[in-house]
C-alpha positions as CSV (number, residue, x, y, z in Angstrom):
1,M,-19.8,-15.9,8.5
2,Q,-18.3,-18.6,10.7
3,Q,-15.2,-17.7,12.6
4,T,-13.1,-20.0,10.3
5,Q,-14.1,-18.5,7.0
6,Q,-13.2,-15.0,8.5
7,Q,-9.9,-16.4,9.3
8,G,-9.1,-18.0,6.2
9,A,-10.3,-15.0,4.3
10,E,-7.9,-12.5,6.5
11,Q,-5.4,-14.7,6.3
12,Q,-5.5,-15.1,2.4
13,I,-5.1,-11.2,2.6
14,R,-1.9,-11.2,4.6
15,E,-0.5,-13.4,2.0
16,I,-1.4,-11.2,-0.7
17,L,-0.1,-8.3,1.0
18,A,2.8,-10.5,2.2
19,S,3.7,-11.1,-1.7
20,W,2.8,-7.6,-2.5
21,T,5.1,-6.3,-0.4
22,E,8.0,-8.2,-1.7
23,A,7.1,-7.4,-5.3
24,V,7.1,-3.4,-4.1
25,Q,10.6,-3.8,-2.6
26,A,11.8,-6.0,-5.6
27,K,10.5,-2.9,-8.1
28,D,8.4,-5.7,-9.6
29,L,5.5,-3.6,-10.8
30,S,3.7,-6.4,-12.8
31,R,3.3,-8.4,-9.0
32,V,2.5,-5.0,-7.3
33,M,-0.6,-3.9,-10.2
34,A,-1.5,-7.3,-9.8
35,I,-3.6,-6.9,-6.6
36,Y,-5.7,-4.0,-8.0
37,A,-9.1,-4.3,-9.3
38,P,-9.4,-2.4,-12.7
39,H,-11.5,0.1,-11.6
40,I,-9.2,1.3,-8.5
41,R,-9.7,4.7,-6.8
42,S,-6.4,5.5,-5.0
43,F,-6.2,8.2,-2.7
44,D,-2.1,8.8,-2.2
45,A,0.0,10.9,-0.5
46,I,1.8,12.7,-3.2
47,Q,0.9,14.6,-6.5
48,K,-3.0,14.2,-7.2
49,L,-5.8,14.4,-4.8
50,Q,-7.0,10.5,-6.5
51,F,-6.2,8.6,-9.0
52,R,-8.8,6.3,-11.0
53,G,-8.1,3.1,-12.6
54,V,-5.3,0.6,-12.6
55,E,-3.5,2.0,-15.6
56,V,-3.5,5.8,-14.4
57,Y,-2.6,4.1,-10.7
58,R,0.4,1.9,-12.8
59,A,1.9,5.1,-14.2
60,H,1.7,6.7,-10.5
61,W,3.3,4.0,-9.0
62,E,6.3,3.7,-11.9
63,N,6.8,7.2,-11.5
64,C,7.5,6.6,-7.3
65,M,9.9,3.3,-8.2
66,S,12.0,6.0,-10.2
67,H,12.4,8.3,-7.4
68,C,13.4,5.2,-4.9
69,G,17.4,5.2,-6.4
70,G,18.9,2.3,-7.9
71,G,18.6,-0.6,-5.7
72,P,15.5,-1.9,-3.7
73,S,13.0,-0.2,-2.6
74,I,12.4,0.5,1.2
75,F,8.9,-1.0,1.8
76,R,8.0,-2.1,5.2
77,M,4.5,-2.9,7.0
78,A,3.8,-2.6,10.7
79,Q,1.0,-2.9,12.6
80,L,-1.0,-4.7,9.8
81,E,-4.7,-5.4,10.8
82,V,-7.0,-7.0,8.3
83,E,-10.9,-7.5,8.9
84,A,-13.1,-9.8,6.5
85,N,-16.4,-11.3,5.2
86,A,-17.2,-13.6,2.6
87,D,-16.8,-11.1,-0.3
88,L,-15.4,-7.7,1.4
89,A,-12.4,-7.0,3.4
90,F,-10.6,-3.7,5.0
91,S,-7.1,-3.8,5.7
92,H,-5.1,-0.9,7.5
93,T,-1.2,-1.0,8.1
94,L,1.5,1.4,8.8
95,I,4.1,1.5,5.8
96,Q,7.5,2.7,5.7
97,C,8.2,3.8,2.0
98,G,11.1,5.2,0.4
99,G,14.6,4.5,-1.1
100,S,18.7,4.8,-0.8
101,N,20.4,7.8,-1.3
102,E,23.8,7.7,-3.5
103,Q,25.9,7.3,-0.9
104,G,23.4,4.3,0.2
105,E,21.3,5.9,3.4
106,E,17.9,5.3,3.7
107,Q,15.3,7.8,2.8
108,G,11.9,7.4,3.7
109,C,8.9,7.9,6.0
110,W,6.2,6.0,7.8
111,M,2.3,6.2,6.0
112,R,-0.9,5.4,7.1
113,T,-2.6,3.0,4.5
114,T,-5.7,1.6,4.4
115,Q,-6.8,-0.5,1.6
116,C,-10.9,-2.0,0.7
117,W,-11.0,-5.2,-0.5
118,R,-13.7,-7.4,-2.9
119,K,-13.4,-10.7,-3.8
120,T,-14.6,-11.4,-7.3
121,A,-14.7,-14.6,-9.1
122,G,-12.5,-16.2,-6.7
123,Q,-10.1,-13.3,-6.3
124,W,-9.5,-10.5,-3.7
125,Q,-8.7,-7.3,-5.2
126,V,-8.1,-3.7,-4.2
127,V,-10.9,-1.6,-5.1
128,H,-10.1,1.4,-2.7
129,E,-6.4,2.4,-1.3
130,H,-5.8,5.4,0.9
131,F,-2.1,6.5,1.9
132,S,-1.6,9.6,3.9
133,V,0.9,11.7,6.1
134,P,0.5,13.0,9.2
135,F,0.9,16.8,9.4
136,D,1.6,19.5,12.0
137,M,-2.0,21.6,11.9
138,E,0.4,25.0,13.1
139,S,3.0,25.2,10.3
140,N,1.3,22.8,7.5
141,A,4.2,20.8,7.1
142,P,4.4,17.0,7.1
143,M,5.0,15.0,10.0
144,F,8.0,12.6,8.0
145,S,9.6,11.7,11.3
146,L,7.4,9.9,12.8
147,Q,7.8,6.1,13.7
148,P,5.2,3.5,15.0
149,D,4.6,3.3,18.7
């Protein structure tokens, strides 16, 4: 793949992720789900080992958003990296996710996120997503207080 085509694909995914981030912050579930392929398979950090299919994953996203308080969701990306070819791409980022409590204090944590993208009929869609939180091997406790380097 030529360098300019690769850069164009990577830029397209960055733009999709910027819009997706805004959609999550606004709790706009339809826009959030627009990036996922119908057969999405997700390994999220909470509830189940895996989610299969866009409708099952939509219900999961809806449940997550209900725990983020009444205001906008906290959803920030750091250290985004994208690698792409003509029809397959990967994005890696750290995402801060959470909401605000009754006192308006932000509550959330940073997670590691990897997305696998496929371009079908000219449209990039996430076919696999993985969110995870590091944990301490001695105590088995999640490390929610970590911050990006």
